[in-house]
C-alpha positions, -999 to 999 in steps of 0.1 A, spaced: -43 558 739 -30 589 721 -41 623 734 -51 650 708 -40 685 716 -67 711 709 -59 744 692 -58 776 713 -94 783 703 -105 750 718 -112 732 685 -98 698 678 -78 692 646 -98 677 617 -90 640 612 -75 631 579 -103 614 559 -79 600 533 -101 614 505 -85 631 474 -98 665 465 -120 650 437 -135 624 460 -142 650 487 -158 673 461 -180 645 448 -191 638 484 -201 674 493 -215 685 459 -251 672 464 -256 695 494 -245 725 474 -266 715 444 -297 713 467 -288 747 482 -285 762 447 -318 748 436 -335 762 467 -329 798 456 -317 808 491 -286 828 499 -258 808 517 -222 807 526 -201 775 522 -198 772 559 -236 772 564 -240 744 539 -212 724 554 -225 729 590 -262 721 581 -252 689 562 -224 678 585 -200 678 555 -164 665 560 -135 690 559 -112 687 529 -75 679 533 -66 716 527 -95 734 543 -79 769 538 -79 765 500 -102 737 490 -135 752 502 -128 784 481 -116 764 451 -147 742 453 -173 770 454 -154 789 427 -157 758 405 -194 757 411 -196 794 400 -176 787 369 -200 758 360 -229 783 363 -245 765 393 -241 794 418 -234 831 415 -221 858 438 -247 873 461 -224 897 481 -206 892 514 -215 888 550 -198 881 583 -188 845 588 -208 824 613 -178 800 618 -167 802 654 -130 803 646 -132 830 619 -134 861 641 -164 872 620 -143 878 589 -160 887 556 -170 857 535 -187 853 501 -224 847 500 -238 826 471 -271 818 455 -282 794 428 -284 808 393 -318 808 376 -307 777 356 -300 759 389 -332 770 405 -351 758 374 -333 724 375 -316 729 342 -281 726 357 -269 704 386 
C-alpha cells in the first residue's frame, strides 16, 4: 500500500484522471451551461464544488482557459470579482461570471 503525502495545507493531491483537456472540458461544460442559463452569478470554483467536477490535469491554467473560452463563445460574461471560497486560495480575488442574455434565453449552449 502506497502512502499519499498531503500538502502543507492538509489537502491531498488530485489524482490524475488521464483525461485530455478536451475530454475534461466536455465533461465539465454541462454544469457551466446550466449555471449560465440560470442567470445567477458564479465563480468557476462554486460550479466545480456544487457539481463535484473533476480537476483538470493543469488546474492552475485549465480552469481559467476553460471559462475564458466560454466567454469568447458568448455563453458567459464578466460580472466583476469576489473573494474566493476555495479553502486553499487564501481568499484571493477571482472572476465572477453570469450567463449572457442569449444563454439565459436558451439561444446558446
